[in-house]
N, C-alpha and C positions, 0 to 999 in steps of 0.2 A: 280609158279600160283601166280599170284598177289592176295593182301588182297582184298576181295568185301568188299563193304558197308554193306553189310547185316551180313556178318560175325565180321568186325570189330564192328558195334554197338552192336550185341548182347555179345560179350566179354566184352565191356565197359558197359553194363547193368550189367553185373554180376559181374564187378568190384566194379561198383557203390554199388551195394547191398550187396557183401559178405565181399569185402575190406574196404570199406567206410562207409556201416552202414546206408546211408542216408535212410529217410524216403521216402514213395511212392510218395508224390507229388515232391519232390525233383528230384528225378530218372527221372519223367515224364518229369519236365521240360528240365533236362539234354538232354532227348532222344529226346524231341521236336526239340530244338536248333538243335541239328546234323541232324536231319532228313529233316531240312530247308537246311541244307548243303549240304547232299546227294542229295536233289530234283534241287537245282541249278547245281550241277556240271555234273548228268546225264544228264538233257537238254542240257547241252553246250556241252559233250561230253561223249561217251560211253566207253572211254577207261580211264576215269579219275577216278581211284580209291582213296580211302583214301591216300595210300603212296604217290600219284602222285601231290599232292596237293600242292601247291608253295604258295610262299610270296604274289604274283602278282595276282595268282587267288584267294587269299582269300581277298584280298583289290576288285577286282570285286564282288565277293559275297558281300561284305559287303555295297559296293554303290547300288547294285541291292537291297539288303534286306531295306536298309534305303529309296530307292525310295518310298517305302509304307509305311515306320515306321518312322517317324519322329522322334517320341519320344526318346531322347537320353537315356531315363533308359532302354528302350526294347532293344535297339541295345547294350546298356552295359551287358545288362545280356545276350543276347544271344552270344557275344564276349565270356564271361564268360565260357558259356557252351560249346562253339568251342575251346577254349582254353583247358579246361580239357580234352577234346576229344584228342587232339594230345600230350598234357603232358603224357597222357595213352599208345599212340600207341610207343612213344618214350622210355618209362618206361618199355614197353615188348618189345623192339627192333625190332619193323614194320618199324620203321622210322629212318633216321639217324641225321635228322633237325629236329626242329620244325616251320612250318611254320609260326605259329600264335606267336612267341615268341616278334615280333618286331613290331607288332600290337598296336598302340597307343588306349587307350580307350577313347570314347569321354568324354569332359568335361562335369559335371553334376553340377550345380548349387543346392544350399543347398535348397531344398523342404521341408517344413513345413509339418507334417500330419496334416489333419484335427483333432480338438478336441473339444470334445461338453463338455458346461460348467455344474456346475452340478444339475443347473435349469433345463435344457435341456435332462439332465438323467431321471430327476425326472419327468418329464413331458410324457417322452416315459413310464416310468415305470407306470403313473398314465391312460395312453391310452389303457392299456392293460384290455381287458373286462375278468374278474375272473369268469365272469358265465360260459364262452364257457368251454368244456373239456380242451383244451390245454392253457388256463389263465394262471395257477400258474406255468404250465412248462416253458410259456415263460417269467413270471416274475423271475422264479429261474436263468434262462439261460441268461438275463440281469444283474442279480445282481452277478451272477458268473463270467461273463465276466468283468463286470467294477471294481469288489470287488477283483478281483484275476490277472487281467491283460493276461488273457489267449490268446493264438492263438485259429483260431476257429477249426483248426485241434486237439489240445489239447482239447477243449472243448468237440466234438464230441465223444472223445475216453474215457471221464473222466469216470471212473467204481466207483460201491457203495463203492467198499472196499479200492479205492483211498480217502475217505473223512474219516478225524479223528477228530471226532466231539469233544473229550474231550480234545485235544491239542490244535484245532484250526488251523488242517494244512489239505492241500488236497497235493496229491503225483500225480505230474505232468509228463507225460512223452512228452517231447519235441523234437527238430531235432535231427536225427542220435539216437532217442532211449535212450535218457539222460535223466534221472527222476531228480526231484528237489522238493525240500519242498516250498510251498507256502503259507504263513498265508492267511486264509480265515477271514473274519467279520462276527460277529452275525446276519446281516441282510443276506447275502447271505446263512448262513447255516438254518436260521428258514424258507426260502424262499425253500429250497431243502427238507427240511421235510413236509413243506405243500405237495410240489408237489410229493413227495414220496407215499403219501397217494392215490392220484388219478392214479399212474403211476400200484399202486397194482390192480386198478380197468381195467384195461386194458384187454381185452379178451383173448387174447393171448400174450404170451412174448417171443420173439424169442433169445434176446440178453440180458440174464440174470442178466448180472453183468455192463452192460453198465447203466449208470444215464439216458442220457436224450433221449426218445425213441419216437417214431412217433405213430400214432394211431393203426397204425398194430403192434405193440411190437418189431420195429426191431430199428436200430442206426439210428438218423438223418443225412441227409447228410451235407457237409457245404455249398451247394447250399441252403439246406431248411434254414439254419441260417440266409444266407443273407437275403433270402426273408422275413424271421421274422424281421430283422433289418429295412430294406428298408420301410414295412407297417408300423410298428409302429413308425419310422421318420417320414413318410408322415401323419399319425393319428395325431403326436404332431405337425405339422406345421413346422416341422424343413426343412430348405431351404437347407443347408448343404449336400455333397456329402459323405453319412456315410455308412458304412461296419461295420462286427465285429470287424475288428481291429481297428475300431475310439475308442472301448469302451479301448481298451488296452494303443492306445495314451494317452486316457484321464485319463485312471489309473496312468500313468508316469508321465504326466505334473500335474496332483494336487497332487501326491506325493512329487515330486520336489519343487512347488510353495510351499507345507506346510514345508520345510524345510529338508525332508528327506535325508539323505545319496545316493550320487549317486551309490557308490558300492552296498548298501542294495537293491536299486531298480533295479540293473545290475542283480544282484541275483536270487531275485522275476520274472523278464523277462525272464531269460533263456541265456539272450546276452553273447555269447563267448567273445566277447571284450568290453571293458568299452566305446569304441569309439563309438558303435551302440548305448550306453545309452547316448551318451555326447549329441545326438542331443533334446534331453528335455530339455538340460540346454540351449540352443539357443531357446526353446519356452519361457521358464523360462525369460531369458532376455529382451524377446519382452512384455513380460506381467510386467516386472518389469520398463521398458521403458514406455509404456503405463500409468503406475502408475504413473509417476513422469511428464507427461506432462499433467494428468488430475489434480494433487494435488499440485504440486511444484508453489509457488509463482512467479518463473522467467520463468517460461513456459507459 
């Protein structure tokens, strides 16, 4: 009996969760990529199971997918998920050859992430209405995102017991459940302390150890953090396309512009490879070039 899509995807999910120890967000992304593959081949033919997919069939899938998705980054990410799926099938002995091994990734140009200036971040913080019940919470969220360079998933999972006030560090659980120590500044610690007073006034707290809660005493969702950031950006009159990740980019850029060691920034961001952190040196170089153009007498 040939391997079904349903069973192979279920086995792939188990592999990602137990053997690769990936986060729920990463698992969801991989499974979404493979479900697109399944949908294409099931529409095309009822007897094309995962073990029957060929190199030419994969090329057809990518042509079909890219017809509606012109973004090379999206295409590259889907291809990465598909490659992982077939590597897993090969590893399990379900296929003898990997049909994705010869597929080339689309060329991606260097896209520098959007960065806020210190002044823009201050404008966003000043636009927070501290008289509202969620005011101090939102201020603490911004100060923590920018002060520690956290991913949004790391922020929403931050626990009270992760904050070490005396040492000035927070314990952050990042991708693949890997923990790291990140220094936290006095401003962020001060705002967290003020917010904790409001937090204790909530009528009910379901997630006792989670730091940032909604008004029903439950952990904030990633979508809610996006909404908070978008609303504050609009109030502050910022025209840039910003998200919670913008604060992470701004944290790294401002650190490197101020002369921070690249390895130290890599450690704080929790990047596996220093190559990922090096994108911020490109931002720094553009900043330096702009400075040269503005101030050099020969420019």
